[in-house]
N, C-alpha and C positions, 0 to 999 in steps of 0.2 A: 405541074408539081409546085407546091409551096416552097418558097425560099426559107432559109433558116430564120431570117428576120421576121418574116410573116408569121412563122410558127411561134417564135418568141413572143411577138405581140399578141397572138391569139391565146397563148398560155397565160400571159399577164391578164388578158381580158377575162379568161375563165376564173382566175384567182379572185379578181375584183368583182365581177358581175355574178358569178355563180357561187364561188367559195364564200366570201364574206358578204356578197350582194350589197355593195355600198349604195346608199340612197342619196338623192340630191339633198344637200345641206348637212350630210353626215360626215364627221371627221373619221380619219383612218390612222391607226397606229400600226407601224410595220416593225417587226423585230427581225433583223437579218445580219448574217456575217458579211463582211466587206467583200468576200469572194463572190457574192451574188449581186454586186452592184449593177451590172448591165440589166439584169432582169428586174431589179427593184426600180430602176429608173422608168421602165415601161409600166410597172404597176402604178407608180406615182402619176405618170401622165394619164393613164386610163382613169384613175380615181378623180383627178381634177376635171377631166372631160365629162365625167358622169355627174359633176356638180358638187364634189366634196370641197368644203371651204378650206380645209387644212389637212395635210398629210405629214405625220411625224415619223421619221425613220430612226430607230434605235439600233445603231451599228455595234457589232462585236467582232472580235478577231481571235481565231484559234491559237495563233502564236502567243498572244497575250495570256490566254487561258492557261496554256501549258507552262509559260514562264512563271506564272503565279504558283502552280502546283510544284514546280521544281525548286523555286527559290524563296517563296514567302516563308516567314517564321511560322511556327506551329500556331501561335495565338492569332495570326492574321487570317487563317483559313476559315474562321467562323464569322468573319466580317462580311456582311451584306447590307449596305446602307438602306435605312428605311426610306430616305428621300428618293431612292431609285424606284421604289415601288409606288410611292405617293403619286408620281406623275401618271402611272398607268391607272391608278384608282381614280384620279381626277378626270381623266379622259373617259374612263368607263362610266362614271357618273353622268358625263355629258352625252352618253349614248354612242360613243365612238365604236367602230368595228376594229377588230384586231387580227392581223395577218402575220403568222410566223413563216419565215423562209428558212429552210434547212439545206445546208451544203456540207454536212459534218464529215470529217475524216474519221472512219470507224476505229482507227488505231491511234487517234490523237494522243491518248494518255498511256500508250504502251510503255511499260517500264516504270510508270508512276505508282507509288504506294497506294493501293486501293483505299486505305484508311484516310489518306489525305484527300483523295478525290471525294470520298464519302462525306468528309467534314464540310467541304465546300458545298456539295450538293444539298446536304441537310440544312445548312444555314440559309441557302437560297430558298429552299422550299418553305422554311419557317417564315422568312421575311415576306414571301409572296402570298401568304395566307389571306391577308385582307383583299388581295386582288383576285385570288383563285375563285372566290364565290361567284364572281361575275361570269366566268366561263363555265364553272361546274354547274351552275343553276341556269345556264343559257340566258342570262340577263342581257348579254351582248352577243352580237354576231362575231364568230371567230372561225379561223381556218388555218390549216397548215399545208404548205406546199414545199417542194424541194427542187433544187437545181444542182447541176454537177459542180464539183470542185476538182482540181487536179488530184489531190490526195484521195478523194473518194473514188474517182474514175480509175486511178492506179490500182486500188484495192479490188474493184469489181472486174476489171479487164486486164489482169496482169500479163496475159498471153498476147495481147494486141501490141502493135507498134506503139511506142509512147505517144507519138503525135496523133494517133487515132483514138485514144482512150476516151477523152472527154466527148468527142463527137459520138462515139458509140453509146455513152451513157445518156447523152441528150436524146438520141434516137429511142432508147429504151424508155425514157421518161415520157417523151412525146406520145409513144404508143400507149403507155399505161394510163395517161390522163386524157386520151382520146382527142388530142390536138389534131391528128391527121384526118379526122372525120370531115366531111364536106362542110358541115355546120357543127362545130364543137359544142356550142351552147345547147343546140337542140339535141345532140347526142347525149349530153349529160342529163338533160331533163327526161329523156326516154329511159336512160339507165336508172335514174333515181326512182322513176315510177315502177320499174321492175323490182327493185329492192323493197319498195314499200309493199308490194304485193306479197313478198315472202314474209315480211314482218306481220302483215295483216293475218296471214294463214297461221303463224305461230301464236299470235294473240288470240285467235279463235280457239285454238286447241287447249290453251291453258295448262300446259304440262307442269307437273309438280317436280319433275326431275329429268335430267338428261344423263344418259349413260354412254360413255365413249370407250372405243376399243380400237387399237391399231397394232400392227406387228412391231412397231418401234418400241413398244412397251407401255403405251398409254392404256390404262384400265381404271377408269374413275367414274364415280357417280357424283353429279353436281345438282344439289337441290335448288329450287327456285322459290323466292318468297311469294306469299300470297299477294296478289295485286301487281305482280311484275309486268313490265311493259317491254316488248321488243321494239327496238328503234332501228331505223335504217338511215340512208344517206342524208336526207334533208330533215332539218329540224327548224324550229321557230324561236326567236328571242322574245323578250317580253313586249316588244313593240309589234310583234306579229310578222316580222320579216323572216323569210325562209333563208337559211344558209346551210352550207355543207362543211362540217368541221375538218374533214380530211379529204384531200384531193391528191392521189386517187382514193377511192373507197369501193370495196366490194362486199362489205360486211353488213350483217344484221346482228344486233347485239342487245344484251340486257345485263342486269346485275344479278349475281347469284345470292342465295341465302347464305349469309356469312358463316354459319356453323354447320353447314350441310354439304361439305365436300369431303369425299372419302375415296382414297385410292392413289394411284400414281400416274403422273403425266411425264412424257418424254419430249424434249424439244425436237423440232424438225428443221429448224433453221438457226443460224447464229444470232445472238442478241448483242447489239452494240449498246452498251450502257455506260454513261459517263466517260466516253472515250476509250473504253476497254471492251474487248470481245469476250462473250461468254458462249461456249459452244459445247455440244454433246452433253447436255445436262438433263437431270431428272429431278422431280420434286414429288415428295410423298405427303399426303394430307390425311389428317385424322380429325373428324368433327370440325372441319373447316380450317384448322390451323396447320401450318407447315410443320410436319413432324420429322422431316429429313430431306436432305438434298445432296446432290453430287454433280460434278462437272469435270470433263476432261480438260477444258480450257477455261480460265477465268473464275476459278472457284472463289478466290478472295473477293472479286467484284460481286459475285452472286451473294456472298455472305453479307457484304456491305448493304446491298439492296434489301435483303430480307431483314436485316437488323436495323433498318432505318427507324422504325418505331414498332409498337405492338401491332398496329394495323397492317404493316407490311408483311405480317405472317399469315395474312388471309387474302382471298381473292376479291376483286371489286368489279370484274367484268368477264363475261363469256361472249365470244363473237364467233358466228358461223360464216365461213367463207368457202366457196366452192374451190376445189383444186384446179378446175379449168376456169381461167379468167384471162383478160388481156395482160394482167401482170404476170400470172403464173406461166402463161404461154410465151412470154419473152425468154423463158428458161434461164433467167438471170437471178442469182442471189445478190440482192442489193446491199446487204450489210447495213440496212437502214430500216428501222421499224415501220416507218410510214408506208414503205412499199412492201416489205416482206410480210407484214401483218395482213396485208390485203391480197396475199397469195396463198394464205393458209389459215385454217381455223386457229384462233388464239385465245389466250386467257390473259388477265392482267392482275398483277400483284398490286395491292393498294386500295385507294379509295373507290367507292362505288358511285354511280351516277344517280342522284335523287330523282331526275326526270324519268328514270327507268322503273319507277314505282308509282302507283296511283296515289295521288296526293302528296308525293314525296317532296315536291318543291315547297310545300307549305309547312312541312315538318321542321322541328328543331333538329340539331344534330343528334341529340339524345333520343328523340322519337325515331329518327331514321335508323339509328343503331338498334333500337328495340324492335324495329320492323324487319331487321335482317340485313341492312345496308352497312357495308364496312366503312370505317373511317380511318384515314391515314394521311400523312404528308405527301405520299408519293403515289404514282400510278404508272406502272411499267408493263407494257404488253410483251408477251413472248409466244412464239409460234409452236403449235403442236399438230397442225394439219398435215396429212399425208395422203398419198394416192389410194390407200386402202382403209382410211378412217371410216368407221361406221359409228353412227350416233342414233340412239333410240330415245324417243320421248315417252315418258310414263305419265299417264293421265291420273286424275284423282281417284278413279275407280280401279286403278291398277292395269288398265289397258296399255299395252306397249306397242308403239307405232314407229316405223322407220322415219327418221328425219334426214340422215345422210347415209348413202351407200357408196362405197368405193371413192370416198373423198368428195362426193358431189351431192347436191340436193336429191332427195328421194321423192320429192313432189314438185 
């Protein structure tokens, strides 16, 4: 049996070798909370062993984040220095890879005015615009992974003895990212191949619309733009290097037709957004635009998300995820979108992916919008998948075919 240290090192190796797939001579930029320092040190070691000439770690701290939201003057909430983003842009232009490490407390901003949190988030998103194009257009290799923090583990496993909670979360994460396989790298390559086969099947069918139904209250039709492309785990940057943006990942996804979403969707898992939990919520769409919404918990935070800009009133992604998967089979609600979105079909409010449209990467933003791709400062996934979710695909000739039955693939 592998020791914890062996599994930690293998997880770091997966993040570096499979997630961002660092190449000899390539720089690496890591964004991480200080709570994840032991894992990040392993990441840095692995990157240097693979031949990276320089690894930069951009540290952050949740206590500092909360202090700002509690005590900063109103006018200070919209400050996000341009120099902070300039460093990322410079390294992106040099071809660096970017790795985000998440260890977020889902309740970090509990009790904080949602409008104050929204002001900080919007300022950050606006300032990051010059950098976002590098990841949005897959000009660089990038990936997101997660490690436990005490606060996160306390949220996920409140019924465990306090001393056992972080260990329990580590076990769940190791299972979800396939670290316990005899050869984790080979296991990931096989998994990615299976997801590509699903994407290939969907691309062959060329559906013009997907129709969703579940007992939770989801009943919606989502149109797909002409020339849409279904994408799975592995993608390539402009240098031709394959990388996996999310680890874990179980999804096959594309971008919807901006103005062709009609009906209602009901959440199936809590959404942690800007340090606040949004739960038991539903959203209604008419001609693509959000026409109404409700939530038992976190209504103010949901409102701030939807009101980010005009584009945050529309969808930018639809993702198909089987109800049965290593993540779902852990039977854990992670209160973390990276994991929960890969345990259930999900949608995303906000910007669409230009690489999900034929010729989309070569289009201007105006051309992308005209082709049906949404534009926004934000992109936030929320889960709607359930054990009884049925999805039908509608072809151009009107033929209706099963895509999901009982929460899982029908083919």
